C-alpha positions in Angstrom: 152.2 -51.0 252.9 151.2 -54.1 254.9 152.1 -55.2 258.4 155.6 -53.6 258.3 154.3 -50.1 257.7 151.4 -50.6 260.1 153.8 -51.3 262.9 155.8 -48.1 262.3 155.1 -45.4 264.9 152.9 -42.6 263.6 154.4 -39.3 264.8 153.6 -35.7 263.9 154.6 -34.6 260.4 153.8 -31.6 258.2 153.8 -31.1 254.5 156.4 -28.5 253.4 157.0 -26.7 250.1 160.4 -25.5 248.8 161.8 -24.0 245.6 164.1 -26.2 243.5 167.0 -24.0 244.5 166.4 -24.8 248.2 164.9 -21.4 249.1 161.4 -20.4 250.4 160.8 -23.4 252.7 157.1 -23.1 253.8 154.9 -25.3 255.9 151.7 -26.3 254.2 150.0 -28.1 257.0 149.9 -27.9 260.8 148.6 -29.8 263.8 149.5 -33.1 265.4 148.6 -35.5 262.6 151.1 -37.3 260.3 150.7 -35.6 256.9 152.6 -37.3 254.0 152.5 -38.6 250.4 151.7 -35.3 248.7 150.7 -35.1 245.0 150.2 -31.8 243.2 147.3 -31.1 240.9 148.4 -30.4 237.3 147.8 -26.6 237.7 149.9 -26.4 240.9 147.1 -24.9 243.0 146.1 -28.0 245.1 147.8 -30.9 246.9 146.2 -34.2 247.8 147.9 -36.0 250.7 147.4 -38.7 253.3 146.8 -37.6 256.9 147.2 -40.2 259.6 146.2 -40.2 263.2 146.1 -43.4 265.3 144.7 -46.1 263.0 142.9 -43.6 260.7 144.3 -42.8 257.3 142.4 -40.3 255.3 142.9 -38.2 252.1 142.8 -34.4 252.1 143.0 -31.8 249.5 144.7 -28.5 250.3 144.1 -25.4 248.1 147.5 -23.6 248.3 146.0 -20.3 247.0 143.8 -19.7 250.0 144.7 -22.4 252.5 141.4 -24.2 252.3 141.5 -27.8 253.5 138.9 -30.4 252.8 138.6 -34.1 253.3 138.3 -36.2 250.1 135.3 -38.3 251.0 136.2 -41.8 249.7 133.9 -43.7 252.1 136.9 -45.2 254.0 139.3 -44.3 256.8 142.2 -46.3 255.6 143.4 -44.7 252.4 147.0 -43.8 251.4 149.4 -43.2 248.5 147.3 -40.7 246.5 148.4 -39.7 243.0 146.9 -36.9 240.9 146.5 -37.6 237.2 148.2 -35.3 234.7 144.8 -34.3 233.3 143.5 -33.4 236.8 140.4 -35.6 236.3 141.3 -38.5 238.7 143.1 -39.2 241.9 144.3 -42.8 242.4 145.1 -44.2 245.8 145.5 -47.4 247.9 142.7 -48.5 250.3 142.1 -51.5 252.5 138.3 -51.1 252.7 137.6 -54.5 251.1 140.0 -56.5 253.4 143.0 -56.2 251.2 145.2 -53.3 249.9 143.8 -52.4 246.4 144.1 -49.5 244.1 141.1 -47.2 243.6 140.4 -43.9 241.7 138.1 -41.1 242.5 137.3 -37.7 241.0 138.8 -34.7 242.9 135.3 -33.6 243.9 134.6 -37.0 245.6 132.5 -38.6 242.8 133.1 -41.6 240.6 134.8 -43.9 243.1 136.1 -47.0 241.3 138.1 -50.1 242.4 140.8 -50.7 239.8 142.7 -53.8 241.1 141.3 -57.2 242.3 144.4 -59.3 243.2 145.1 -61.4 246.2 148.3 -59.5 247.0 148.9 -56.0 248.1 148.6 -53.3 245.3 150.0 -49.9 246.1 152.2 -46.9 245.0 150.1 -46.0 241.9 151.6 -43.6 239.4 150.0 -42.1 236.3 151.8 -42.0 233.0 152.3 -38.4 231.7 149.4 -38.8 229.2 147.1 -40.1 232.0 146.2 -43.2 230.1 148.1 -45.7 232.2 148.9 -46.4 235.9 152.0 -48.2 237.1 152.0 -49.7 240.6 153.7 -52.1 242.9 152.0 -55.5 243.5 152.2 -58.7 245.5 150.0 -60.6 243.1 152.9 -63.0 242.4 153.1 -64.2 246.0 155.7 -64.1 248.8 158.9 -65.0 247.0 160.7 -61.7 247.7 163.2 -60.5 250.2 162.4 -60.4 253.9 162.4 -57.1 255.7 164.0 -58.9 258.6 167.1 -59.6 256.6 168.0 -56.0 256.2 170.3 -54.4 258.8 168.4 -52.6 261.6 165.0 -53.6 260.2 162.0 -54.9 262.0 161.6 -58.7 262.3 159.9 -60.6 259.5 157.4 -61.3 257.8 158.2 -60.8 254.1 157.3 -57.6 252.3 153.8 -58.0 250.9 154.6 -56.6 247.4 157.6 -56.8 245.1 156.7 -56.6 241.4 155.8 -53.7 239.0 152.7 -53.8 236.9 150.8 -51.4 234.6 147.2 -51.1 233.8 145.0 -48.6 231.9 143.6 -45.8 234.0 140.2 -47.6 234.2 141.9 -50.8 235.5 141.8 -52.8 232.3 144.8 -54.1 230.3 146.8 -55.3 233.3 150.4 -56.2 232.5 153.1 -57.6 234.9 156.4 -56.0 234.0 158.7 -57.7 236.5 158.9 -61.2 238.0 161.9 -61.9 240.1 163.0 -62.5 243.7 163.9 -58.9 244.4 161.5 -56.3 245.9 160.5 -53.6 243.5 158.2 -50.7 244.3 157.3 -47.0 244.1 157.3 -46.8 240.3 157.5 -43.5 238.4 157.2 -42.6 234.7 159.8 -41.0 232.4 158.6 -37.7 230.8 156.7 -38.0 227.4 155.8 -41.6 227.9 153.1 -42.9 225.6 153.0 -46.7 225.3 154.1 -49.0 228.2 155.4 -51.7 225.9 158.0 -49.4 224.4 158.7 -46.8 227.2 160.4 -47.0 230.5 159.3 -46.7 234.1 161.7 -46.2 237.0 161.1 -47.9 240.4 162.8 -48.5 243.7 
């Protein structure tokens, strides 16, 4: 989410939908932007996603029932990794508006913007628990002790990845808990179904 991803070439990409059995492949977006990181609304009628063009990264919401597309006005042009809450009341995302990659949340109608993290490292890949009470995310708050991208075959040169641990917090940003602390990069967390309390349940991550 830091310099490594900023150097990756932005090319045209569309959102697609497909049935679980592999049939009915349908494009959801068009144009020459790079549309990615989709997250469905709980009722399955809308998709929030990141649309990139040049240095601009904005969030959009697509109504799949009528094709209506609207920009989610967050007050910034560098937002990414949106995640729709299971209750449908919030969308979390990562933004660099304050000089560092932090996690924010906003109502689907564009109201109630709130910054949730305040760490010196990169915070990204937010994921709501099934009950909507907690958010898991990847964080670099522990510093640069993790693996270097440059050590991976075919990868771009260093520097180190700017995140590498998994943390959880309440949906309002309180109750922060660091779940991992090691020298291996961990990211993109997701929750197991029917999760209730982070201290006793499990979250998967890359």
